[in-house]
LOMARRO-882305 format. One record per residue (C-alpha): z, x, y; residue in one letter. Coordinates in steps of 0.2 Angstrom, whole numbers, plus 5000, padded with zeros to 4 digits. Example, Ala and Ser with C-alpha at 12.3 -4.5 7.8 and 13.67 -1.06 7.14 Angstrom:
BEGIN
<rec z="5039" x="5062" y="4978" resn="a"/>
<rec z="5036" x="5068" y="4995" resn="s"/>
***
This chain:
BEGIN
<rec z="4569" x="4965" y="4556" resn="m"/>
<rec z="4574" x="4963" y="4573" resn="s"/>
<rec z="4578" x="4979" y="4585" resn="e"/>
<rec z="4594" x="4981" y="4593" resn="k"/>
<rec z="4595" x="4982" y="4611" resn="k"/>
<rec z="4598" x="4996" y="4621" resn="k"/>
<rec z="4614" x="4998" y="4634" resn="p"/>
<rec z="4611" x="4993" y="4649" resn="i"/>
<rec z="4616" x="5008" y="4663" resn="y"/>
<rec z="4617" x="5003" y="4681" resn="p"/>
<rec z="4608" x="5011" y="4697" resn="a"/>
<rec z="4620" x="5023" y="4703" resn="r"/>
<rec z="4627" x="5026" y="4721" resn="i"/>
<rec z="4628" x="5040" y="4732" resn="s"/>
<rec z="4642" x="5045" y="4740" resn="t"/>
<rec z="4632" x="5043" y="4757" resn="l"/>
<rec z="4625" x="5028" y="4751" resn="e"/>
<rec z="4641" x="5020" y="4748" resn="l"/>
<rec z="4647" x="5025" y="4767" resn="l"/>
<rec z="4630" x="5017" y="4773" resn="k"/>
<rec z="4634" x="5002" y="4763" resn="s"/>
<rec z="4650" x="4999" y="4771" resn="f"/>
<rec z="4641" x="4989" y="4785" resn="e"/>
<rec z="4636" x="4977" y="4772" resn="d"/>
<rec z="4645" x="4960" y="4773" resn="r"/>
<rec z="4641" x="4957" y="4756" resn="h"/>
<rec z="4648" x="4974" y="4750" resn="l"/>
<rec z="4662" x="4969" y="4736" resn="k"/>
<rec z="4669" x="4988" y="4731" resn="l"/>
<rec z="4679" x="4984" y="4715" resn="l"/>
<rec z="4690" x="4998" y="4710" resn="d"/>
<rec z="4693" x="4995" y="4690" resn="i"/>
<rec z="4708" x="5008" y="4687" resn="r"/>
<rec z="4725" x="5002" y="4683" resn="p"/>
<rec z="4733" x="4993" y="4699" resn="i"/>
<rec z="4747" x="5005" y="4696" resn="d"/>
<rec z="4732" x="5020" y="4704" resn="a"/>
<rec z="4727" x="5009" y="4716" resn="y"/>
<rec z="4744" x="5006" y="4722" resn="n"/>
<rec z="4745" x="5025" y="4725" resn="g"/>
<rec z="4750" x="5032" y="4709" resn="w"/>
<rec z="4741" x="5050" y="4703" resn="r"/>
<rec z="4736" x="5045" y="4688" resn="m"/>
<rec z="4724" x="5058" y="4683" resn="k"/>
<rec z="4732" x="5070" y="4694" resn="g"/>
<rec z="4718" x="5069" y="4709" resn="e"/>
<rec z="4724" x="5078" y="4725" resn="v"/>
<rec z="4726" x="5060" y="4732" resn="r"/>
<rec z="4733" x="5045" y="4728" resn="g"/>
<rec z="4724" x="5026" y="4731" resn="g"/>
<rec z="4711" x="5018" y="4734" resn="h"/>
<rec z="4693" x="5016" y="4744" resn="i"/>
<rec z="4699" x="5008" y="4760" resn="k"/>
<rec z="4694" x="4990" y="4759" resn="g"/>
<rec z="4691" x="4991" y="4739" resn="a"/>
<rec z="4698" x="4976" y="4728" resn="i"/>
<rec z="4707" x="4981" y="4714" resn="s"/>
<rec z="4701" x="4973" y="4696" resn="l"/>
<rec z="4706" x="4983" y="4683" resn="p"/>
<rec z="4696" x="4987" y="4666" resn="a"/>
<rec z="4710" x="4980" y="4656" resn="k"/>
<rec z="4705" x="4962" y="4662" resn="w"/>
<rec z="4688" x="4960" y="4656" resn="a"/>
<rec z="4696" x="4957" y="4638" resn="e"/>
<rec z="4704" x="4941" y="4646" resn="y"/>
<rec z="4695" x="4925" y="4644" resn="i"/>
<rec z="4700" x="4921" y="4662" resn="d"/>
<rec z="4690" x="4936" y="4667" resn="w"/>
<rec z="4678" x="4926" y="4677" resn="i"/>
<rec z="4690" x="4917" y="4683" resn="e"/>
<rec z="4699" x="4932" y="4690" resn="m"/>
<rec z="4683" x="4937" y="4697" resn="v"/>
<rec z="4679" x="4922" y="4707" resn="r"/>
<rec z="4698" x="4924" y="4714" resn="a"/>
<rec z="4693" x="4938" y="4723" resn="r"/>
<rec z="4680" x="4929" y="4731" resn="e"/>
<rec z="4667" x="4939" y="4720" resn="i"/>
<rec z="4651" x="4930" y="4722" resn="e"/>
<rec z="4635" x="4934" y="4711" resn="t"/>
<rec z="4624" x="4936" y="4728" resn="d"/>
<rec z="4636" x="4950" y="4732" resn="d"/>
<rec z="4633" x="4968" y="4733" resn="f"/>
<rec z="4645" x="4974" y="4721" resn="i"/>
<rec z="4650" x="4995" y="4719" resn="v"/>
<rec z="4663" x="4999" y="4704" resn="i"/>
<rec z="4672" x="5013" y="4705" resn="y"/>
<rec z="4684" x="5022" y="4693" resn="g"/>
<rec z="4692" x="5038" y="4682" resn="y"/>
<rec z="4680" x="5034" y="4668" resn="d"/>
<rec z="4662" x="5033" y="4669" resn="r"/>
<rec z="4658" x="5023" y="4651" resn="d"/>
<rec z="4674" x="5010" y="4657" resn="r"/>
<rec z="4664" x="5006" y="4676" resn="i"/>
<rec z="4647" x="5004" y="4662" resn="e"/>
<rec z="4658" x="4994" y="4651" resn="k"/>
<rec z="4662" x="4981" y="4667" resn="i"/>
<rec z="4644" x="4984" y="4674" resn="f"/>
<rec z="4639" x="4976" y="4661" resn="r"/>
<rec z="4650" x="4961" y="4659" resn="q"/>
<rec z="4646" x="4958" y="4677" resn="f"/>
<rec z="4628" x="4958" y="4672" resn="n"/>
<rec z="4631" x="4945" y="4656" resn="r"/>
<rec z="4638" x="4933" y="4671" resn="s"/>
<rec z="4624" x="4934" y="4682" resn="g"/>
<rec z="4628" x="4944" y="4695" resn="f"/>
<rec z="4612" x="4952" y="4704" resn="k"/>
<rec z="4615" x="4966" y="4711" resn="t"/>
<rec z="4629" x="4979" y="4703" resn="v"/>
<rec z="4628" x="4999" y="4706" resn="r"/>
<rec z="4639" x="5011" y="4699" resn="a"/>
<rec z="4648" x="5025" y="4710" resn="y"/>
<rec z="4654" x="5037" y="4699" resn="y"/>
<rec z="4659" x="5051" y="4711" resn="d"/>
<rec z="4675" x="5045" y="4714" resn="f"/>
<rec z="4688" x="5059" y="4709" resn="t"/>
<rec z="4674" x="5073" y="4712" resn="a"/>
<rec z="4670" x="5069" y="4731" resn="e"/>
<rec z="4677" x="5055" y="4739" resn="w"/>
<rec z="4696" x="5059" y="4732" resn="v"/>
<rec z="4695" x="5078" y="4737" resn="v"/>
<rec z="4688" x="5075" y="4755" resn="n"/>
<rec z="4703" x="5070" y="4766" resn="r"/>
<rec z="4688" x="5064" y="4777" resn="d"/>
<rec z="4684" x="5048" y="4769" resn="l"/>
<rec z="4697" x="5034" y="4769" resn="p"/>
<rec z="4709" x="5029" y="4758" resn="m"/>
<rec z="4723" x="5017" y="4756" resn="e"/>
<rec z="4738" x="5014" y="4748" resn="r"/>
<rec z="4757" x="5003" y="4744" resn="l"/>
<rec z="4768" x="5011" y="4758" resn="e"/>
<rec z="4783" x="5012" y="4746" resn="r"/>
<rec z="4772" x="5011" y="4729" resn="y"/>
<rec z="4783" x="5026" y="4721" resn="t"/>
<rec z="4795" x="5012" y="4718" resn="h"/>
<rec z="4783" x="4999" y="4709" resn="l"/>
<rec z="4783" x="5011" y="4692" resn="v"/>
<rec z="4769" x="5012" y="4679" resn="p"/>
<rec z="4776" x="5009" y="4660" resn="a"/>
<rec z="4769" x="5030" y="4657" resn="e"/>
<rec z="4780" x="5038" y="4671" resn="w"/>
<rec z="4795" x="5028" y="4666" resn="l"/>
<rec z="4791" x="5033" y="4648" resn="k"/>
<rec z="4792" x="5052" y="4655" resn="s"/>
<rec z="4805" x="5048" y="4663" resn="l"/>
<rec z="4816" x="5044" y="4647" resn="i"/>
<rec z="4809" x="5058" y="4638" resn="e"/>
<rec z="4813" x="5072" y="4649" resn="r"/>
<rec z="4829" x="5076" y="4639" resn="e"/>
<rec z="4833" x="5075" y="4622" resn="r"/>
<rec z="4843" x="5057" y="4616" resn="a"/>
<rec z="4858" x="5069" y="4613" resn="d"/>
<rec z="4859" x="5076" y="4628" resn="e"/>
<rec z="4855" x="5060" y="4637" resn="y"/>
<rec z="4866" x="5054" y="4651" resn="r"/>
<rec z="4864" x="5039" y="4662" resn="n"/>
<rec z="4873" x="5046" y="4677" resn="n"/>
<rec z="4856" x="5053" y="4683" resn="d"/>
<rec z="4844" x="5038" y="4682" resn="f"/>
<rec z="4850" x="5019" y="4674" resn="v"/>
<rec z="4836" x="5009" y="4664" resn="l"/>
<rec z="4840" x="4990" y="4667" resn="c"/>
<rec z="4836" x="4978" y="4657" resn="h"/>
<rec z="4838" x="4962" y="4668" resn="a"/>
<rec z="4844" x="4944" y="4660" resn="h"/>
<rec z="4852" x="4930" y="4664" resn="y"/>
<rec z="4867" x="4925" y="4653" resn="r"/>
<rec z="4858" x="4928" y="4637" resn="n"/>
<rec z="4864" x="4947" y="4628" resn="r"/>
<rec z="4853" x="4941" y="4613" resn="k"/>
<rec z="4838" x="4943" y="4625" resn="d"/>
<rec z="4842" x="4963" y="4626" resn="y"/>
<rec z="4848" x="4965" y="4610" resn="q"/>
<rec z="4829" x="4957" y="4600" resn="e"/>
<rec z="4822" x="4973" y="4608" resn="g"/>
<rec z="4822" x="4982" y="4625" resn="h"/>
<rec z="4814" x="4998" y="4632" resn="i"/>
<rec z="4822" x="5014" y="4623" resn="p"/>
<rec z="4839" x="5018" y="4633" resn="r"/>
<rec z="4840" x="5005" y="4642" resn="a"/>
<rec z="4856" x="4994" y="4648" resn="v"/>
<rec z="4855" x="4976" y="4649" resn="d"/>
<rec z="4863" x="4968" y="4666" resn="i"/>
<rec z="4868" x="4950" y="4668" resn="d"/>
<rec z="4862" x="4943" y="4685" resn="t"/>
<rec z="4878" x="4933" y="4682" resn="n"/>
<rec z="4887" x="4949" y="4685" resn="t"/>
<rec z="4880" x="4951" y="4705" resn="l"/>
<rec z="4880" x="4933" y="4710" resn="e"/>
<rec z="4891" x="4918" y="4710" resn="s"/>
<rec z="4888" x="4905" y="4698" resn="q"/>
<rec z="4896" x="4892" y="4712" resn="q"/>
<rec z="4884" x="4898" y="4725" resn="s"/>
<rec z="4873" x="4908" y="4717" resn="w"/>
<rec z="4873" x="4918" y="4732" resn="n"/>
<rec z="4876" x="4937" y="4731" resn="c"/>
<rec z="4896" x="4941" y="4725" resn="r"/>
<rec z="4909" x="4950" y="4734" resn="t"/>
<rec z="4907" x="4968" y="4737" resn="p"/>
<rec z="4921" x="4972" y="4727" resn="g"/>
<rec z="4913" x="4961" y="4712" resn="e"/>
<rec z="4897" x="4971" y="4715" resn="i"/>
<rec z="4906" x="4989" y="4714" resn="k"/>
<rec z="4914" x="4983" y="4698" resn="k"/>
<rec z="4897" x="4980" y="4690" resn="a"/>
<rec z="4889" x="4993" y="4694" resn="l"/>
<rec z="4901" x="5006" y="4692" resn="l"/>
<rec z="4903" x="4997" y="4674" resn="k"/>
<rec z="4885" x="5000" y="4668" resn="k"/>
<rec z="4885" x="5020" y="4677" resn="g"/>
<rec z="4875" x="5016" y="4693" resn="i"/>
<rec z="4882" x="5022" y="4711" resn="t"/>
<rec z="4873" x="5023" y="4727" resn="a"/>
<rec z="4864" x="5040" y="4721" resn="d"/>
<rec z="4858" x="5034" y="4706" resn="t"/>
<rec z="4840" x="5030" y="4702" resn="t"/>
<rec z="4839" x="5013" y="4695" resn="v"/>
<rec z="4826" x="5006" y="4685" resn="v"/>
<rec z="4824" x="4987" y="4683" resn="l"/>
<rec z="4813" x="4976" y="4673" resn="y"/>
<rec z="4812" x="4960" y="4663" resn="g"/>
<rec z="4805" x="4948" y="4651" resn="r"/>
<rec z="4793" x="4935" y="4654" resn="f"/>
<rec z="4794" x="4922" y="4641" resn="s"/>
<rec z="4803" x="4907" y="4645" resn="f"/>
<rec z="4809" x="4892" y="4634" resn="p"/>
<rec z="4796" x="4876" y="4633" resn="d"/>
<rec z="4803" x="4868" y="4646" resn="n"/>
<rec z="4805" x="4883" y="4657" resn="k"/>
<rec z="4821" x="4881" y="4663" resn="d"/>
<rec z="4831" x="4896" y="4662" resn="p"/>
<rec z="4847" x="4888" y="4667" resn="f"/>
<rec z="4856" x="4893" y="4653" resn="p"/>
<rec z="4850" x="4905" y="4642" resn="g"/>
<rec z="4834" x="4910" y="4642" resn="s"/>
<rec z="4830" x="4928" y="4647" resn="s"/>
<rec z="4828" x="4926" y="4664" resn="a"/>
<rec z="4812" x="4937" y="4665" resn="g"/>
<rec z="4806" x="4948" y="4677" resn="h"/>
<rec z="4813" x="4935" y="4695" resn="l"/>
<rec z="4831" x="4940" y="4686" resn="g"/>
<rec z="4826" x="4960" y="4689" resn="a"/>
<rec z="4818" x="4956" y="4706" resn="m"/>
<rec z="4835" x="4947" y="4711" resn="r"/>
<rec z="4846" x="4962" y="4703" resn="a"/>
<rec z="4836" x="4974" y="4712" resn="a"/>
<rec z="4836" x="4966" y="4729" resn="f"/>
<rec z="4857" x="4965" y="4726" resn="i"/>
<rec z="4858" x="4984" y="4721" resn="m"/>
<rec z="4846" x="4986" y="4736" resn="l"/>
<rec z="4859" x="4976" y="4748" resn="y"/>
<rec z="4875" x="4983" y="4740" resn="a"/>
<rec z="4867" x="5003" y="4745" resn="g"/>
<rec z="4859" x="5011" y="4729" resn="v"/>
<rec z="4846" x="5021" y="4737" resn="k"/>
<rec z="4833" x="5022" y="4725" resn="d"/>
<rec z="4827" x="5006" y="4717" resn="i"/>
<rec z="4812" x="5005" y="4706" resn="r"/>
<rec z="4802" x="4990" y="4695" resn="i"/>
<rec z="4793" x="4993" y="4683" resn="l"/>
<rec z="4776" x="4985" y="4686" resn="n"/>
<rec z="4772" x="4970" y="4675" resn="g"/>
<rec z="4790" x="4970" y="4666" resn="g"/>
<rec z="4792" x="4975" y="4648" resn="i"/>
<rec z="4774" x="4967" y="4645" resn="q"/>
<rec z="4766" x="4983" y="4656" resn="a"/>
<rec z="4778" x="4992" y="4641" resn="w"/>
<rec z="4771" x="4985" y="4626" resn="l"/>
<rec z="4751" x="4985" y="4636" resn="d"/>
<rec z="4753" x="5003" y="4635" resn="a"/>
<rec z="4756" x="5004" y="4617" resn="g"/>
<rec z="4773" x="5009" y="4618" resn="y"/>
<rec z="4788" x="5001" y="4606" resn="k"/>
<rec z="4804" x="4992" y="4610" resn="l"/>
<rec z="4820" x="4997" y="4604" resn="d"/>
<rec z="4836" x="4988" y="4597" resn="t"/>
<rec z="4850" x="5001" y="4596" resn="k"/>
<rec z="4859" x="4999" y="4611" resn="e"/>
<rec z="4862" x="5014" y="4624" resn="a"/>
<rec z="4878" x="5022" y="4629" resn="p"/>
<rec z="4883" x="5018" y="4645" resn="v"/>
<rec z="4895" x="5029" y="4656" resn="s"/>
<rec z="4905" x="5019" y="4668" resn="p"/>
<rec z="4904" x="5026" y="4686" resn="g"/>
<rec z="4919" x="5030" y="4696" resn="a"/>
<rec z="4915" x="5029" y="4711" resn="d"/>
<rec z="4901" x="5019" y="4720" resn="f"/>
<rec z="4900" x="5032" y="4733" resn="g"/>
<rec z="4899" x="5021" y="4750" resn="a"/>
<rec z="4905" x="5006" y="4755" resn="d"/>
<rec z="4897" x="4990" y="4750" resn="i"/>
<rec z="4886" x="4981" y="4757" resn="p"/>
<rec z="4876" x="4996" y="4765" resn="q"/>
<rec z="4862" x="4986" y="4770" resn="n"/>
<rec z="4872" x="4970" y="4775" resn="p"/>
<rec z="4855" x="4966" y="4787" resn="q"/>
<rec z="4843" x="4963" y="4771" resn="l"/>
<rec z="4855" x="4945" y="4767" resn="v"/>
<rec z="4853" x="4929" y="4779" resn="t"/>
<rec z="4868" x="4920" y="4783" resn="d"/>
<rec z="4863" x="4900" y="4784" resn="i"/>
<rec z="4870" x="4901" y="4804" resn="d"/>
<rec z="4856" x="4915" y="4806" resn="r"/>
<rec z="4847" x="4905" y="4797" resn="a"/>
<rec z="4847" x="4893" y="4810" resn="k"/>
<rec z="4845" x="4906" y="4823" resn="e"/>
<rec z="4827" x="4909" y="4816" resn="i"/>
<rec z="4820" x="4895" y="4815" resn="i"/>
<rec z="4823" x="4889" y="4836" resn="r"/>
<rec z="4817" x="4906" y="4841" resn="s"/>
<rec z="4799" x="4911" y="4843" resn="d"/>
<rec z="4801" x="4929" y="4835" resn="e"/>
<rec z="4804" x="4924" y="4816" resn="g"/>
<rec z="4802" x="4916" y="4800" resn="n"/>
<rec z="4811" x="4905" y="4788" resn="l"/>
<rec z="4799" x="4907" y="4774" resn="v"/>
<rec z="4799" x="4895" y="4760" resn="s"/>
<rec z="4796" x="4905" y="4744" resn="v"/>
<rec z="4791" x="4887" y="4732" resn="r"/>
<rec z="4779" x="4877" y="4727" resn="s"/>
<rec z="4768" x="4863" y="4735" resn="w"/>
<rec z="4777" x="4849" y="4726" resn="p"/>
<rec z="4794" x="4857" y="4732" resn="e"/>
<rec z="4790" x="4857" y="4750" resn="y"/>
<rec z="4785" x="4842" y="4752" resn="i"/>
<rec z="4798" x="4833" y="4742" resn="g"/>
<rec z="4791" x="4826" y="4727" resn="k"/>
<rec z="4801" x="4838" y="4716" resn="v"/>
<rec z="4817" x="4846" y="4720" resn="s"/>
<rec z="4812" x="4860" y="4708" resn="g"/>
<rec z="4830" x="4860" y="4700" resn="y"/>
<rec z="4839" x="4849" y="4688" resn="n"/>
<rec z="4858" x="4856" y="4697" resn="y"/>
<rec z="4847" x="4851" y="4716" resn="i"/>
<rec z="4848" x="4833" y="4718" resn="e"/>
<rec z="4840" x="4833" y="4735" resn="k"/>
<rec z="4823" x="4834" y="4740" resn="k"/>
<rec z="4812" x="4842" y="4753" resn="g"/>
<rec z="4813" x="4857" y="4766" resn="r"/>
<rec z="4822" x="4866" y="4779" resn="i"/>
<rec z="4813" x="4859" y="4797" resn="p"/>
<rec z="4803" x="4874" y="4805" resn="g"/>
<rec z="4800" x="4885" y="4787" resn="s"/>
<rec z="4785" x="4891" y="4784" resn="v"/>
<rec z="4779" x="4891" y="4768" resn="f"/>
<rec z="4774" x="4906" y="4758" resn="g"/>
<rec z="4772" x="4899" y="4741" resn="n"/>
<rec z="4777" x="4906" y="4726" resn="c"/>
<rec z="4763" x="4894" y="4713" resn="g"/>
<rec z="4764" x="4879" y="4702" resn="s"/>
<rec z="4785" x="4878" y="4700" resn="d"/>
<rec z="4802" x="4885" y="4704" resn="a"/>
<rec z="4798" x="4895" y="4688" resn="y"/>
<rec z="4782" x="4901" y="4691" resn="h"/>
<rec z="4777" x="4917" y="4703" resn="m"/>
<rec z="4759" x="4916" y="4699" resn="e"/>
<rec z="4751" x="4918" y="4717" resn="n"/>
<rec z="4763" x="4936" y="4720" resn="y"/>
<rec z="4758" x="4942" y="4701" resn="r"/>
<rec z="4743" x="4947" y="4690" resn="n"/>
<rec z="4738" x="4938" y="4672" resn="l"/>
<rec z="4746" x="4954" y="4667" resn="d"/>
<rec z="4765" x="4952" y="4676" resn="h"/>
<rec z="4757" x="4966" y="4687" resn="t"/>
<rec z="4763" x="4965" y="4706" resn="m"/>
<rec z="4748" x="4955" y="4716" resn="r"/>
<rec z="4737" x="4966" y="4725" resn="e"/>
<rec z="4747" x="4969" y="4741" resn="f"/>
<rec z="4730" x="4966" y="4752" resn="h"/>
<rec z="4730" x="4950" y="4746" resn="q"/>
<rec z="4748" x="4942" y="4748" resn="v"/>
<rec z="4746" x="4950" y="4765" resn="k"/>
<rec z="4732" x="4942" y="4770" resn="s"/>
<rec z="4738" x="4924" y="4761" resn="i"/>
<rec z="4755" x="4926" y="4771" resn="w"/>
<rec z="4745" x="4931" y="4788" resn="e"/>
<rec z="4736" x="4914" y="4788" resn="e"/>
<rec z="4753" x="4907" y="4789" resn="a"/>
<rec z="4759" x="4917" y="4802" resn="g"/>
<rec z="4771" x="4928" y="4791" resn="i"/>
<rec z="4767" x="4946" y="4799" resn="t"/>
<rec z="4777" x="4963" y="4801" resn="a"/>
<rec z="4780" x="4958" y="4818" resn="d"/>
<rec z="4792" x="4944" y="4815" resn="k"/>
<rec z="4809" x="4945" y="4807" resn="h"/>
<rec z="4803" x="4936" y="4789" resn="n"/>
<rec z="4817" x="4929" y="4780" resn="a"/>
<rec z="4812" x="4924" y="4762" resn="f"/>
<rec z="4821" x="4910" y="4754" resn="y"/>
<rec z="4819" x="4899" y="4738" resn="c"/>
<rec z="4831" x="4888" y="4727" resn="g"/>
<rec z="4843" x="4900" y="4727" resn="t"/>
<rec z="4835" x="4918" y="4730" resn="g"/>
<rec z="4825" x="4923" y="4714" resn="w"/>
<rec z="4808" x="4921" y="4722" resn="r"/>
<rec z="4816" x="4924" y="4740" resn="a"/>
<rec z="4820" x="4941" y="4731" resn="s"/>
<rec z="4804" x="4945" y="4721" resn="e"/>
<rec z="4794" x="4939" y="4738" resn="a"/>
<rec z="4803" x="4949" y="4747" resn="f"/>
<rec z="4801" x="4967" y="4738" resn="f"/>
<rec z="4782" x="4963" y="4741" resn="n"/>
<rec z="4786" x="4965" y="4760" resn="a"/>
<rec z="4796" x="4978" y="4755" resn="w"/>
<rec z="4784" x="4990" y="4747" resn="l"/>
<rec z="4771" x="4986" y="4759" resn="m"/>
<rec z="4784" x="4995" y="4772" resn="g"/>
<rec z="4792" x="4981" y="4779" resn="w"/>
<rec z="4807" x="4984" y="4786" resn="d"/>
<rec z="4813" x="4969" y="4797" resn="d"/>
<rec z="4815" x="4955" y="4782" resn="i"/>
<rec z="4829" x="4949" y="4771" resn="s"/>
<rec z="4831" x="4935" y="4761" resn="v"/>
<rec z="4841" x="4917" y="4764" resn="f"/>
<rec z="4853" x="4921" y="4750" resn="d"/>
<rec z="4860" x="4902" y="4752" resn="g"/>
<rec z="4841" x="4893" y="4752" resn="g"/>
<rec z="4838" x="4876" y="4749" resn="w"/>
<rec z="4854" x="4876" y="4738" resn="y"/>
<rec z="4867" x="4878" y="4751" resn="q"/>
<rec z="4855" x="4871" y="4765" resn="w"/>
<rec z="4855" x="4853" y="4755" resn="s"/>
<rec z="4872" x="4852" y="4751" resn="s"/>
<rec z="4878" x="4849" y="4767" resn="d"/>
<rec z="4874" x="4830" y="4775" resn="p"/>
<rec z="4873" x="4838" y="4792" resn="e"/>
<rec z="4858" x="4846" y="4788" resn="n"/>
<rec z="4842" x="4841" y="4793" resn="r"/>
<rec z="4828" x="4838" y="4778" resn="i"/>
<rec z="4809" x="4836" y="4781" resn="e"/>
<rec z="4798" x="4826" y="4766" resn="t"/>
<rec z="4776" x="4823" y="4765" resn="g"/>
<rec z="4765" x="4834" y="4771" resn="v"/>
<rec z="4768" x="4844" y="4788" resn="p"/>
<rec z="4759" x="4837" y="4801" resn="g"/>
***
C-alpha cells in the first residue's frame, strides 16, 4: 500500500525580503484576491484598498479553469521567474503555489503578511483603480439591494438595470432581484445607432425612475446566439449595459456603477436570479438639462479634426479583420475598411467580442494591462482619445476602461464606422497599415 503524499508548502518571504526583491527584474508579484479587491475594494475591512504597487492580478478562482496556464502565460509569467504570491487567505496562497509547482515553475514564494504588515504601513506603496467605486463587485450590489425590506423598497434612491436589446424575454427569464429592464433602443436611434435626442433620453430615463441624482447600477448577460449576431433578438449582454451606462453619463446621471463581470459575477458569487418583475416608480423631473456632458460625444466633424491633429487619437475599437477591411463586421454595413489615420484599439476576435478588454470570467481586464497595450499604440492620457467601433457599443466599453482609470479627456465618436462609411465622400483605407 503506497503512502499518501504529503502536501508541499511554499517557502515564506518576509516584508523586508519582498521590498529587496523589487530590484529583481524577474520578480512577478501575484495578487490572487478577487479582481475587485485588486482594483481597490476593501473586501476584508482592511485599512487601505488596492494592491501592492507592481503586482499582477491572478485571482485564485481562475485556478479552477482549464485555461489557467494560458492565463498565466498571457501575463508573461515564465517558469524561470521569481514568483511571489499574496492574498487574503493562507490556504488559497498554498493552493495556488501547488498549482505553479505542478506546472513546472521553479521559484515560488508565499507572502503571508499582506494584511498584517503591508496594508497597515502607509509608507509601503499601493495602487488602485482611480474610479474603482464605479466598478462594483456582486457582494456590494447584494448589500445595496438588501439594505431595505422588500415591502419598503423604493427605486428613487438607486435603480438596478438589466440591459438588453429589444429582447425583454431575456429579463423575464432571469434577472438580479429588484432589477428593472432597460432596452438600449430607448436610448439610441434604430436608424443611426447614435444617442437619441435629449427629450427621448429624458423620457426613457424618467420612465425607469432615473434622475440626475439617482445611483444607477447596470449589468447585462454575456450569452449570444450561435451566430453571434445580436440583431435582432439577442440579450445584447454586457455591451448593451456599457452602451446604456455611457448614454446615461452623457445625459447627466451623476453616479453610474457597472457590475464587474455582469450577471455571471452574480451567479459566481452564489446568488440567485429572480423572475418577478421589480416595481418601477417613474420620475417627474430629471433635475438637469440633457445633456450635462455633451463633450463625451464626438460628432463626425470633430472626428475629422482629431484625425488632422497631433493632439488626439481616433481609436478604432474593432477587430483586426475589420480594421484591415477583410470584413465589415456587421450584416447591415456593406463597406469594409477603416477610417484613415485612426489608431487600432483591438477589441478582440470580431464585432461581438471584447476579450482584449475582459478576463475569462467576464470581469474587466486588469487596468495596468489595458493601459500598457494602449501606450504601445500611442493611446495615452495626455491626448484626447475618441473611441469608435461600428455603432458605439464596443467604443463605450473602451471608453469606460479609460474613464475608470481617471482619464477625463475622452469621448465616443458616436457615428463610428456606420456613419463614416455611409458617406461616399469619406476616404476609406484597407490592408495592413504602412
